[in-house]
C-alpha positions in Angstrom: 97.4 72.1 92.6 93.7 71.7 92.7 92.6 72.8 96.2 89.2 72.9 98.0 89.0 75.3 100.9 86.0 74.5 103.1 85.1 77.1 105.7 82.8 77.8 108.7 82.4 81.5 109.4 79.2 82.2 111.3 79.4 85.6 113.0 81.2 88.4 111.1 82.7 86.5 108.1 86.2 86.8 109.4 87.3 83.3 108.3 85.4 83.7 105.0 87.6 86.7 104.3 90.7 84.6 104.6 89.3 82.0 102.2 88.2 84.6 99.7 91.7 86.2 99.7 93.4 82.9 99.0 90.9 82.1 96.2 91.4 85.5 94.6 95.1 85.0 94.6 95.1 81.5 93.1 92.7 80.3 90.4 93.2 76.6 91.4 91.6 77.2 94.8 87.8 76.7 95.2 86.0 77.7 98.3 82.8 76.4 99.8 80.9 77.2 103.0 80.5 73.9 105.0 76.7 74.1 104.9 76.9 74.1 101.0 79.5 71.3 100.8 77.3 68.2 101.1 77.7 67.1 97.5 81.4 67.7 97.1 83.7 64.8 96.2 86.8 65.7 98.1 88.7 62.8 96.5 88.9 65.0 93.3 91.2 67.6 95.1 94.9 67.4 95.7 94.6 69.1 99.0 91.9 70.4 101.3 91.9 73.6 103.4 89.9 73.5 106.6 89.0 77.0 107.9 87.0 78.1 110.9 86.4 80.8 113.4 87.3 79.6 116.9 84.4 78.8 119.2 85.2 78.0 122.8 88.8 77.3 121.8 88.1 75.0 118.9 87.1 74.8 115.3 83.3 75.0 114.8 81.4 71.8 115.4 79.8 71.8 111.9 83.1 71.8 110.1 84.7 69.3 112.5 81.8 66.8 111.8 81.9 67.4 108.0 85.6 66.9 107.5 85.7 63.9 109.7 83.1 62.2 107.5 84.2 63.5 104.1 87.9 63.9 103.8 89.6 60.7 102.5 92.5 59.1 104.4 95.9 60.3 103.2 94.7 63.7 101.9 97.0 66.7 102.4 95.2 69.3 104.6 96.0 72.7 106.0 94.2 74.8 108.6 93.1 78.5 108.7 91.4 80.2 111.6 90.4 83.5 113.0 89.9 84.2 116.7 89.5 87.0 119.2 92.7 85.9 120.8 95.7 84.2 119.1 96.7 81.1 121.0 98.7 78.1 119.9 96.1 75.6 121.2 93.4 76.6 118.7 94.3 73.8 116.3 94.8 71.0 118.9 91.4 69.5 118.2 91.6 69.6 114.4 95.2 68.3 114.6 94.1 65.4 116.7 91.3 64.6 114.2 93.8 64.8 111.4 96.0 62.2 113.1 93.0 59.9 113.7 91.9 60.2 110.1 95.3 59.8 108.5 95.6 63.2 106.9 98.9 64.8 106.1 99.0 68.3 107.8 100.8 70.9 105.7 100.6 73.7 108.1 98.3 76.3 109.7 97.7 80.1 109.6 95.7 82.0 112.2 95.0 85.6 112.9 92.7 87.7 115.0 89.1 88.3 114.0 86.4 90.8 115.1 84.4 89.3 118.0 81.1 90.3 119.6 80.2 87.0 121.2 78.5 87.1 124.6 79.5 89.9 126.9 81.9 91.4 124.4 78.9 92.7 122.5 78.2 95.0 125.4 81.5 96.8 124.9 81.4 96.9 121.1 83.4 93.8 120.6 87.1 92.9 120.6 89.7 92.7 117.8 88.0 95.5 115.8 89.3 95.8 112.3 90.5 92.3 112.0 91.4 90.6 109.9 93.5 93.4 108.6 94.8 93.7 105.0 98.2 92.6 106.3 96.6 89.5 107.9 94.8 88.7 104.7 98.0 89.0 102.8 99.6 86.8 105.4 97.0 84.1 104.7 97.8 84.3 101.0 101.6 84.1 101.6 101.0 81.1 103.9 99.1 79.3 101.2 101.5 80.2 98.5 104.3 78.8 100.7 102.7 75.3 101.0 
């Protein structure tokens, strides 16, 4: 299946690491940072991955805006994310957008990511060493199971 995985990973590249692991495991997966995705024709792909670090409990605004405007109705999508804390509510906003846009949600995978935002920088950050090799392998296994 021809897949485009669009990601937003602005601090430590945590989410980019998930995207790269999946692309390395499957030659049919292309990845693109959202700021470089303007010219993509997403209608050419069988499914679209939407990946982001979590910012104030949600996917990043740049990727939310992009996918709302560019992903055609009826597309199969899946979500990937990294966050300092693993909570079930991180995909609530993107799931709501998927429903509004008529996308078919295939699933989601999330794991912890190294975080030095705000006051956490003063203590050297949280979730050091994440995503781990096991978490990267988990992202690949998730994708392969779609």
